[in-house]
Every structure is written in C-alpha cells, then in structure tokens.
N, C-alpha and C positions, 0 to 999 in steps of 0.2 A: 238399781241395783241397792243395797243397802252395806251400808261397813260399819263395824263393831270393832273397837280396841279395848283387849281384856289386858289385864295388868295385874301382875300380884305385890300386894304390897299399893300401901300409899302413896301420894303424891304430897311429901312434909317439908319439902323443900322451898321457900314460898315464895321464889322468883322461878322455879320450875313450875309450879302450879300456877301460876300469875301468867307465863307464856303459853301454857296449855290451854289456859281456858282461853286465852285471845286465839288462838289457830284452831278451836277444835267450834268455838263461836264462827268464826270466817267459812269453817265448812262445813256446816248445813245450811249455809246460802246454794251449796252445790250438790247435796249428797244426804239420804237419810244417815245418818249418825249417830252409835252410842260409845260410849264411854264406859267402861264395866270393869273398876276397881274392886279384888278380891282381896280384903282384908290378910295383913300378915301371919303367919300362924301362930300361936300361942305356945308356948312350953316347949317351945323346940331347943332348949337348953340340953347342949350336952347330945342332940340328935346327929347322926350322920347325914354329909350331902346327900348321898341317897333316899334317905329316909326322907328327909325334908322333900326331896324334889317329888317322890311318891305320894306324899301327904298334898304338896302343890299341885298334882298333875291332878288329883278327883274334884279339885275345884274349880279348875280348868274345863274339865273334861264334863261338866255340869254346864259348864256356860256357854257352848256348843251345840249348836243342833244338827243333826243328821245331813242337812242339806249344805249346811254352812262350810263354804272352802277355806280351810284354817290355812293360815300363813304365819309361819314362825318367824318374827325376828330375833335371829341368832346367826352369833359370830361365823357359824360356817357354812351359813347361807351364800345364797347369789348376789355378788355387786352387781349393782344398776346406776345409769345415771339418771339424773332427774326424768331427762326424757326418755330414758329406758323405760322407767319406775311409771310415767305416765301410760306409755304403748301398753304396758302389761297391765296397767288399769285397765283401759279402752277393751282388752280382748278378754276381759273377765265380763264387760258390759255385752259385747257382741256372744261370746258363748250363752249370755243368760243368766248366768251367777245372780242367785236372788240375795245373798250374804255372804260377803269378803271379811272372815274375822281375820283380823293379824293380833296375834300374841305376843306378849313381852312376857318372859319368866322372873324368875327370884334370881337371887345372887349367883346359884348355883345350877340355873339353865332349867334344860326341862327333863323329864322322865322319859324313858322309851317308848309309854304307851299315848305320850303328847307326840315323840315324833312321829308315830305310827297315824295319829288321824290327822298328820298334817298333810296338805294337797303340796305346798311350795315351803321352802325358806330364805327367806332375806337377812341379807347383812348389809347394814348401814354405814360401814366401813372394815377395813385391817382392824383398826384401834378399838380396843375394849373403851365402853361406854360405862358409865354407872347406869343402872337399871333406869332411876329416873331422869336422867340426860338423855337417854332412848327415847322418851315418851315423848316430849318436847320435840327432839331432834325429826321424830317418826312423823308427827301431827304437820309439822313444817312441811316435809316431803310429800308428804300428802295434799295440801292445799296447795302446793306448787305444782303437783303434778296436775291438778283440776284447773288452774290457770292456763296452763299450757295445751291442755284439750282445748278448754275453748279463747283459745289464742289472744289471753288478756296479758298486759304489759309487766306481771309481777315477774316472771321468770329472769327478763333480761333489763329490769328496770334498775 
C-alpha cells in the first residue's frame, strides 16, 4: 500500500516543518509515502469561505486518482486511539487498498465535492488545531501506527 498526505498551503512554521520532515523521513522505512503541498490560493482577498473551499477543492481533486481511498482529516470525523488507527491501517492493507490518500484542508475546511470523494473522515481530537500543526500531529500518529503494527517499542517507550 502507498500512502500520500495532501495538504493545502505551505508549511511555513519552522518547528512544524522540521518535525514534519523528521516523521516523514521515518515513515519511508515502513511504507511508500508521498507528501504533496498544494500552494495557497492567490487573489483570495474578499473571497467568501465557500468560494475559497471550492477553489481549493478543484486543486485537491486534481491530486486524487480514481483508485485512491480518500480519508479527510476533519473535525467532524471519527476519533480513534493510536491502537485503533493502526488497526484501521491494517484493515486497509488487508483489503488491498493500493493508495490511501489523507487530506488536510485549508482554514475553512472542505467543499462538498471533496466530502463526496472521501471514503472516510478522521478527527485527531475534539480540539481545533491550526492546519499546519495537524500535519505534524498526523505524521507522528501515522509513524506511531506503523511501529504498533511492527511491535516496535516506540508506542510505549
């Protein structure tokens, strides 16, 4: 199985970028992984949140292939424990999913057409996080899930 993380906007906070690079590097030892940043929209001054979400949706959907299983990181998604998330990944691998595409939207969330393309929604917490922090938290949880599946000590270290 391949995994890709699609994010809207640049990761411009230095400590987030450094942490993200650390976990993305670690993930490559477990799974073919790609990280795709969609550049922030230009000329959005005065645009409504709905318009911004529609424009971002077009860019997100261009990054998704027909066979991808799309999982949105969304505040209204299902919350899981780290163990539960590792079990979810194992089920996807067992089901023969070729590419699992996780998507982090922009500040206003997702347009209806992105929700329609998604197979699942996952929430990292009931709390709201900055969309850049979500990237780092998710990368760490993805790494943790693979260490759980491999029975490595990271999860309980």
